N, C-alpha and C positions, 0 to 999 in steps of 0.2 A: 347086587345081591346075597346071590351066591357064592361068590368069594368071600364073604365076612366068615362063612362056615371053613372057610380054610384057614382064612389071616389073622382071627381073634385065639385057633387052638396053639398055632405058630408063634403066637407072641406072646401067649401064656409060656410054653415052652421054652422059651428062650429067653423069656425074665427069669424063671426057674434057676435055667444053666445058668445064665449071667451071675445072679444070686449065689447060688453054688460057688462057681468061682472066686468071686470076690470073700464069700469067708472061707476057703481054702486058704485064697493067698493069706489070709489076714491070719488065719491060726497058725503059719508055717511063714511065717515069718517077716515076708515081703514088706511091709509099712513098719518095721520094728526100727530102721535110722535111716533114713530118708537124706539126713542134712551129712553123715561123716566120710561120704566118700568122695564128695565136691572141698570140703574142710582136709580131707587127707593130700588130695591130688597135690595142695598146695603145700602143703609142706615137705622142707627140704632133709631127706635122709641123708645125704650124700656127708658124711665125715672124713674128711683127707688127715686130720691132727692122730687120727689111730695107722699111722703108714709105719710100717716096720722100717729100721735102720738100713735094712738090704736095698728096701723099695727106692730109701730115700739118697742112697748112695748111687744105684740105677736111673735115676732123676736127677742127680750131679751130673754125671757121665755123659751123659745125651747134649748136655749143654757145652 
């Protein structure tokens, strides 16, 4: 029974701390875009059509 005098205030403080950090993370934009990074990793940004002529001639010389 005496342990409840310690456990209940600790649980209340812990609940408020978790609620505060959840509110803080929402306010600072942590939950704005959850799917963007997952889709962005699938996008291919490598574009080889923009190579300069010097790069193209160097590639032909290697072959």
